[in-house]
MARLOMI-911479 format. One record per residue (C-alpha): residue in three letters; residue number from 1; x, y, z. Coordinates in pm, whole numbers, plus 32768, in hexadecimal, padded with zeros to 4 digits. Example, Ala and Ser with C-alpha at 12.3 -4.5 7.8 and 13.67 -1.06 7.14 Angstrom:
// residues 2
+---------+-----+------+------+------+
! residuo ! num !    X !    Y !    Z !
+---------+-----+------+------+------+
!     ALA !   1 ! 84CE ! 7E3E ! 830C !
!     SER !   2 ! 8557 ! 7F96 ! 82CA !
+---------+-----+------+------+------+
END
This chain:
// residues 249
+---------+-----+------+------+------+
! residuo ! num !    X !    Y !    Z !
+---------+-----+------+------+------+
!     MET !   1 ! 5A48 ! B058 ! C871 !
!     SER !   2 ! 5A03 ! AEF2 ! C807 !
!     GLN !   3 ! 5B03 ! ADE0 ! C80D !
!     LEU !   4 ! 5B98 ! ADC5 ! C6B2 !
!     THR !   5 ! 5BA4 ! AC7C ! C5FD !
!     SER !   6 ! 5C4C ! AD17 ! C4CE !
!     THR !   7 ! 5D92 ! ADCE ! C492 !
!     ASN !   8 ! 5DBB ! AF0A ! C563 !
!     THR !   9 ! 5E2F ! B01F ! C47A !
!     VAL !  10 ! 5E59 ! B128 ! C587 !
!     ASP !  11 ! 5FB1 ! B1C5 ! C5A0 !
!     ALA !  12 ! 5FC8 ! B23E ! C70B !
!     LEU !  13 ! 60CB ! B34A ! C6BD !
!     GLU !  14 ! 5FF1 ! B3DC ! C5A8 !
!     VAL !  15 ! 5EC0 ! B3DF ! C68D !
!     ALA !  16 ! 5F89 ! B492 ! C79C !
!     LYS !  17 ! 5FEA ! B5A8 ! C6A7 !
!     PHE !  18 ! 5E82 ! B5FD ! C65A !
!     GLU !  19 ! 5E0D ! B5D4 ! C7C2 !
!     ALA !  20 ! 5F04 ! B6E3 ! C826 !
!     MET !  21 ! 5E58 ! B7D1 ! C733 !
!     ALA !  22 ! 5CF0 ! B768 ! C781 !
!     GLU !  23 ! 5C77 ! B8AF ! C819 !
!     GLU !  24 ! 5CE3 ! B972 ! C6E3 !
!     TRP !  25 ! 5C05 ! B8BF ! C5E4 !
!     TRP !  26 ! 5B18 ! B9E5 ! C5B5 !
!     ASP !  27 ! 5C20 ! BAF9 ! C5CB !
!     GLU !  28 ! 5C43 ! BB70 ! C463 !
!     GLN !  29 ! 5D92 ! BC13 ! C4B4 !
!     GLY !  30 ! 5E15 ! BAF1 ! C586 !
!     LYS !  31 ! 5ECE ! B9B1 ! C538 !
!     PHE !  32 ! 5DB8 ! B937 ! C452 !
!     LYS !  33 ! 5DBF ! BA72 ! C37C !
!     PRO !  34 ! 5E24 ! B9A7 ! C244 !
!     LEU !  35 ! 5CEB ! B8CE ! C268 !
!     HIS !  36 ! 5C0A ! B9FC ! C294 !
!     MET !  37 ! 5CA1 ! BA91 ! C158 !
!     LEU !  38 ! 5C73 ! B94C ! C098 !
!     ASN !  39 ! 5B1D ! B8F5 ! C124 !
!     PRO !  40 ! 5A3C ! B9B4 ! C02D !
!     THR !  41 ! 5AF1 ! B915 ! BF05 !
!     ARG !  42 ! 5AE8 ! B7B2 ! BF8A !
!     LEU !  43 ! 597C ! B7DE ! BFF3 !
!     ARG !  44 ! 5923 ! B844 ! BE90 !
!     TYR !  45 ! 59C7 ! B709 ! BE07 !
!     ILE !  46 ! 5929 ! B629 ! BF10 !
!     THR !  47 ! 57C7 ! B6B0 ! BEE6 !
!     GLU !  48 ! 57D7 ! B6A6 ! BD6A !
!     GLN !  49 ! 5853 ! B53E ! BD68 !
!     ILE !  50 ! 574B ! B4C9 ! BE62 !
!     ALA !  51 ! 5637 ! B57F ! BDA4 !
!     ALA !  52 ! 56A5 ! B4E9 ! BC58 !
!     HIS !  53 ! 56CA ! B388 ! BCE3 !
!     PHE !  54 ! 557A ! B37F ! BD95 !
!     ASN !  55 ! 54C0 ! B460 ! BC9D !
!     ARG !  56 ! 547A ! B573 ! BD9B !
!     ASP !  57 ! 5426 ! B6DE ! BD4F !
!     LEU !  58 ! 5504 ! B7C5 ! BE1D !
!     ASN !  59 ! 540F ! B8E3 ! BDE6 !
!     LYS !  60 ! 5300 ! B831 ! BEAD !
!     PRO !  61 ! 52E3 ! B83B ! C02A !
!     ALA !  62 ! 539E ! B723 ! C0DE !
!     PRO !  63 ! 5414 ! B67C ! BF99 !
!     PHE !  64 ! 54CD ! B567 ! C054 !
!     LYS !  65 ! 53A3 ! B4FD ! C127 !
!     GLY !  66 ! 5393 ! B382 ! C141 !
!     LEU !  67 ! 550A ! B354 ! C115 !
!     ARG !  68 ! 55D5 ! B2CA ! C236 !
!     LEU !  69 ! 5731 ! B360 ! C23B !
!     LEU !  70 ! 5870 ! B30C ! C2FC !
!     ASP !  71 ! 597B ! B416 ! C32F !
!     ILE !  72 ! 5AB9 ! B359 ! C38A !
!     GLY !  73 ! 5BB3 ! B42A ! C44F !
!     CYS !  74 ! 5AA5 ! B52F ! C480 !
!     GLY !  75 ! 5B77 ! B60C ! C562 !
!     GLY !  76 ! 5AA8 ! B732 ! C5DA !
!     GLY !  77 ! 5999 ! B6F9 ! C4D3 !
!     LEU !  78 ! 5A04 ! B7DF ! C3B7 !
!     LEU !  79 ! 5967 ! B6F1 ! C2BA !
!     SER !  80 ! 5867 ! B641 ! C396 !
!     GLU !  81 ! 57A6 ! B782 ! C3D8 !
!     PRO !  82 ! 576C ! B7EC ! C26E !
!     MET !  83 ! 5709 ! B685 ! C216 !
!     ALA !  84 ! 5607 ! B68B ! C32F !
!     ARG !  85 ! 5584 ! B7DB ! C2B4 !
!     LEU !  86 ! 554E ! B73B ! C15F !
!     GLY !  87 ! 546F ! B635 ! C1FE !
!     ALA !  88 ! 5556 ! B508 ! C223 !
!     GLU !  89 ! 554D ! B42B ! C358 !
!     VAL !  90 ! 56B5 ! B45E ! C3CB !
!     VAL !  91 ! 5799 ! B387 ! C4A2 !
!     GLY !  92 ! 58E2 ! B434 ! C4F1 !
!     ALA !  93 ! 59F7 ! B347 ! C561 !
!     ASP !  94 ! 5B49 ! B3A6 ! C5EC !
!     ALA !  95 ! 5C57 ! B2DF ! C69D !
!     ALA !  96 ! 5CC5 ! B412 ! C767 !
!     PRO !  97 ! 5BE6 ! B425 ! C89F !
!     LYS !  98 ! 5C13 ! B59C ! C8D3 !
!     ASN !  99 ! 5B83 ! B5ED ! C77C !
!     ILE ! 100 ! 5A2B ! B55F ! C7CD !
!     PRO ! 101 ! 59B8 ! B653 ! C8DE !
!     VAL ! 102 ! 5A36 ! B777 ! C80A !
!     ALA ! 103 ! 5963 ! B6FB ! C6E5 !
!     GLN ! 104 ! 5835 ! B6B1 ! C7C3 !
!     ILE ! 105 ! 5835 ! B80A ! C862 !
!     HIS ! 106 ! 5853 ! B8BC ! C713 !
!     ALA ! 107 ! 573B ! B7E9 ! C67B !
!     LYS ! 108 ! 565A ! B83B ! C7A3 !
!     GLN ! 109 ! 56A7 ! B9AE ! C77A !
!     SER ! 110 ! 5652 ! B98A ! C608 !
!     GLU ! 111 ! 550E ! B8D1 ! C660 !
!     LEU ! 112 ! 5575 ! B7A0 ! C598 !
!     THR ! 113 ! 553F ! B631 ! C5ED !
!     ILE ! 114 ! 567F ! B56D ! C5A3 !
!     ASP ! 115 ! 56E2 ! B41C ! C634 !
!     TYR ! 116 ! 584C ! B455 ! C69E !
!     ARG ! 117 ! 590E ! B325 ! C718 !
!     ASN ! 118 ! 5A6D ! B2EB ! C799 !
!     THR ! 119 ! 5AA4 ! B1BA ! C6C0 !
!     MET ! 120 ! 5B46 ! B144 ! C57D !
!     ALA ! 121 ! 5AD8 ! B0A7 ! C437 !
!     GLU ! 122 ! 5B37 ! AF45 ! C49E !
!     ALA ! 123 ! 5A5F ! AF5A ! C5D9 !
!     LEU ! 124 ! 5937 ! AFCF ! C509 !
!     VAL ! 125 ! 5966 ! AE9E ! C427 !
!     ASP ! 126 ! 595B ! ADBB ! C557 !
!     GLU ! 127 ! 5818 ! AE67 ! C5C1 !
!     GLY ! 128 ! 5777 ! AE20 ! C46E !
!     GLU ! 129 ! 574E ! AF8E ! C40C !
!     LEU ! 130 ! 5700 ! AFE9 ! C2A1 !
!     PHE ! 131 ! 5709 ! B138 ! C1EB !
!     ASP ! 132 ! 56AA ! B1CA ! C09A !
!     VAL ! 133 ! 57CA ! B2C4 ! C0A0 !
!     ILE ! 134 ! 591F ! B2C4 ! C148 !
!     LEU ! 135 ! 59F9 ! B3F8 ! C165 !
!     ASN ! 136 ! 5B62 ! B387 ! C18A !
!     MET ! 137 ! 5C08 ! B4DB ! C17B !
!     GLU ! 138 ! 5D74 ! B51C ! C1D4 !
!     VAL ! 139 ! 5D77 ! B3E2 ! C2AB !
!     ILE ! 140 ! 5E1B ! B2CE ! C1E2 !
!     GLU ! 141 ! 5F77 ! B36B ! C1F3 !
!     HIS ! 142 ! 5F65 ! B35E ! C371 !
!     VAL ! 143 ! 5F06 ! B1EF ! C3A8 !
!     ALA ! 144 ! 5FE1 ! B0C0 ! C3E6 !
!     SER ! 145 ! 5F4F ! AFF8 ! C2C1 !
!     PRO ! 146 ! 5EA5 ! B0AD ! C19E !
!     GLN ! 147 ! 5E39 ! AF5F ! C109 !
!     ALA ! 148 ! 5D91 ! AEF0 ! C24B !
!     LEU ! 149 ! 5CD9 ! B03B ! C262 !
!     LEU ! 150 ! 5C56 ! B01B ! C0FF !
!     ASN ! 151 ! 5BF1 ! AEB2 ! C140 !
!     ALA ! 152 ! 5B26 ! AF2D ! C269 !
!     CYS ! 153 ! 5A89 ! B040 ! C196 !
!     GLU ! 154 ! 5A22 ! AF41 ! C08F !
!     ALA ! 155 ! 597A ! AE71 ! C19E !
!     LEU ! 156 ! 58C6 ! AFA7 ! C223 !
!     LEU ! 157 ! 5839 ! B014 ! C0D2 !
!     ASN ! 158 ! 56E3 ! AFAB ! C056 !
!     LYS ! 159 ! 56D7 ! AF24 ! BEF2 !
!     ASP ! 160 ! 5704 ! B046 ! BE01 !
!     GLY ! 161 ! 5781 ! B113 ! BF29 !
!     LEU ! 162 ! 5871 ! B234 ! BEF0 !
!     MET ! 163 ! 59B9 ! B28A ! BF9C !
!     LEU ! 164 ! 5A73 ! B3D3 ! BF77 !
!     CYS ! 165 ! 5BE1 ! B3A5 ! BFCF !
!     SER ! 166 ! 5CDD ! B4C1 ! BFD2 !
!     THR ! 167 ! 5E4D ! B4BD ! C029 !
!     ILE ! 168 ! 5F9F ! B549 ! BFBF !
!     ASN ! 169 ! 6076 ! B4CD ! BEA0 !
!     ARG ! 170 ! 61D5 ! B455 ! BEF7 !
!     SER ! 171 ! 628C ! B536 ! BE02 !
!     PRO ! 172 ! 63B0 ! B62D ! BE0E !
!     LYS ! 173 ! 62B3 ! B748 ! BDEF !
!     SER ! 174 ! 61E6 ! B6CC ! BF16 !
!     TYR ! 175 ! 631F ! B6C7 ! BFEF !
!     LEU ! 176 ! 6362 ! B832 ! BF96 !
!     VAL ! 177 ! 61F7 ! B8A0 ! BFBD !
!     ALA ! 178 ! 616D ! B7CB ! C0DA !
!     ILE ! 179 ! 62A5 ! B79B ! C1AE !
!     ILE ! 180 ! 638C ! B8C0 ! C16A !
!     GLY ! 181 ! 6284 ! B9C0 ! C107 !
!     ALA ! 182 ! 615B ! B974 ! C1EA !
!     GLU ! 183 ! 621C ! B905 ! C31F !
!     ARG ! 184 ! 636A ! B9B9 ! C31B !
!     VAL ! 185 ! 6339 ! BAF8 ! C251 !
!     MET ! 186 ! 61CA ! BB5B ! C27A !
!     ARG ! 187 ! 61AC ! BAAD ! C3CF !
!     TRP ! 188 ! 6045 ! BA4E ! C377 !
!     LEU ! 189 ! 607B ! B8FE ! C422 !
!     PRO ! 190 ! 615E ! B88A ! C53D !
!     ILE ! 191 ! 62A5 ! B7F7 ! C4BF !
!     GLY ! 192 ! 6280 ! B67D ! C4A2 !
!     THR ! 193 ! 610A ! B67E ! C45A !
!     HIS ! 194 ! 614E ! B5C4 ! C315 !
!     GLN ! 195 ! 624A ! B4B3 ! C2C2 !
!     TRP ! 196 ! 62AA ! B4C1 ! C153 !
!     HIS ! 197 ! 62F3 ! B34C ! C13F !
!     LYS ! 198 ! 6187 ! B306 ! C1A3 !
!     PHE ! 199 ! 60F9 ! B3CF ! C081 !
!     ILE ! 200 ! 6058 ! B2F8 ! BF74 !
!     LYS ! 201 ! 607C ! B31A ! BDFC !
!     PRO ! 202 ! 5F36 ! B316 ! BD33 !
!     ASN ! 203 ! 5F90 ! B1D3 ! BC81 !
!     GLU ! 204 ! 5FD9 ! B131 ! BDD2 !
!     LEU ! 205 ! 5E8A ! B1A0 ! BE62 !
!     HIS ! 206 ! 5DDA ! B123 ! BD29 !
!     HIS ! 207 ! 5E82 ! AFD0 ! BD54 !
!     LEU ! 208 ! 5E20 ! AFC2 ! BEC5 !
!     THR ! 209 ! 5CB4 ! B00D ! BE73 !
!     LYS ! 210 ! 5CAC ! AF01 ! BD64 !
!     THR ! 211 ! 5D41 ! AE08 ! BE59 !
!     SER ! 212 ! 5C24 ! AE5D ! BF47 !
!     GLY ! 213 ! 5B24 ! AE17 ! BE36 !
!     LEU ! 214 ! 5ACD ! AF83 ! BDFA !
!     LYS ! 215 ! 5AAD ! B03E ! BCAF !
!     LEU ! 216 ! 5B41 ! B191 ! BC56 !
!     ILE ! 217 ! 5A42 ! B28B ! BBCC !
!     ASP ! 218 ! 5B08 ! B3CF ! BBC7 !
!     LYS ! 219 ! 5C5A ! B45C ! BC24 !
!     SER ! 220 ! 5C9B ! B5D1 ! BC50 !
!     GLY ! 221 ! 5D98 ! B6B4 ! BCF2 !
!     PHE ! 222 ! 5D79 ! B7CE ! BDEC !
!     VAL ! 223 ! 5E60 ! B8E6 ! BD7A !
!     PHE ! 224 ! 5EC2 ! BA18 ! BE47 !
!     ASN ! 225 ! 5F07 ! BB5E ! BD90 !
!     PRO ! 226 ! 5FF1 ! BC33 ! BE68 !
!     ILE ! 227 ! 5FAF ! BD69 ! BD95 !
!     LEU ! 228 ! 5E32 ! BD5A ! BDAB !
!     TRP ! 229 ! 5E55 ! BCB6 ! BF03 !
!     ARG ! 230 ! 5D49 ! BBB4 ! BEC2 !
!     TRP ! 231 ! 5D10 ! BA45 ! BE73 !
!     SER ! 232 ! 5C76 ! B9B4 ! BD38 !
!     ILE ! 233 ! 5C21 ! B85D ! BCAC !
!     SER ! 234 ! 5CF7 ! B7DA ! BB8F !
!     ALA ! 235 ! 5CA5 ! B6B6 ! BAAE !
!     LYS ! 236 ! 5E19 ! B685 ! BA62 !
!     ASP ! 237 ! 5EFD ! B70D ! BB73 !
!     VAL ! 238 ! 5F18 ! B605 ! BC86 !
!     SER ! 239 ! 6082 ! B657 ! BCDA !
!     VAL ! 240 ! 6039 ! B6B6 ! BE46 !
!     ASN ! 241 ! 5ED7 ! B69C ! BED3 !
!     TYR ! 242 ! 5DE1 ! B5BA ! BE21 !
!     ILE ! 243 ! 5C94 ! B50A ! BE51 !
!     MET ! 244 ! 5BF0 ! B3D3 ! BDC3 !
!     ALA ! 245 ! 5A80 ! B37C ! BDA4 !
!     ILE ! 246 ! 5A64 ! B204 ! BDD1 !
!     CYS ! 247 ! 5934 ! B120 ! BDCF !
!     LYS ! 248 ! 58DF ! AFC0 ! BE42 !
!     PRO ! 249 ! 585C ! AF08 ! BD10 !
+---------+-----+------+------+------+
END
């Protein structure tokens, strides 16, 4: 990992939580079950936004060929792998060292070429890296400084580059759903995985992105239906999980 000259956003306690679960990334019934359930829905949003922004046809082979993509907090590669299958040149970055070999082994088994690195956004800035697309998914609520992370993302984006950023709203409903429901009742996640006070309201995230010099394109919610037992995308309901499409003008 390079020596940082910018603010280090890594929260060591948050990294340790996910390192402890590293070997379970690809276990659909394990501690990352919520992400596996959500993944098809967030992938649909991500691919549609990238295709629209860069005028790509998702029905063609390798529609993202020629695009360089950074997956921040890549974990075991749940998003990096489908992006590589769509033709993107993918760099997967994670601050937790144990996640990288898990991701590398799975990519090799899947016969995919992905550049996985135990590093962070600020180090990539120092190295002069640039990307067309950044996936900043379920990461910003775990860092020490959300503003510093977004500043780094702005520096890493090419002009007219696109960032997809998802997180959890700091609302009474999110406390009931994400903390009480997911961690204590359903036991989908270990207790303490999330800290409610670190959740970010949509208007706060919008302000942070503007401060970084980025422009909001779209805001949507991910909504879980406990009766149908599935996720969907909502243009209005951002009360718990939500995502923003953001570009660098």
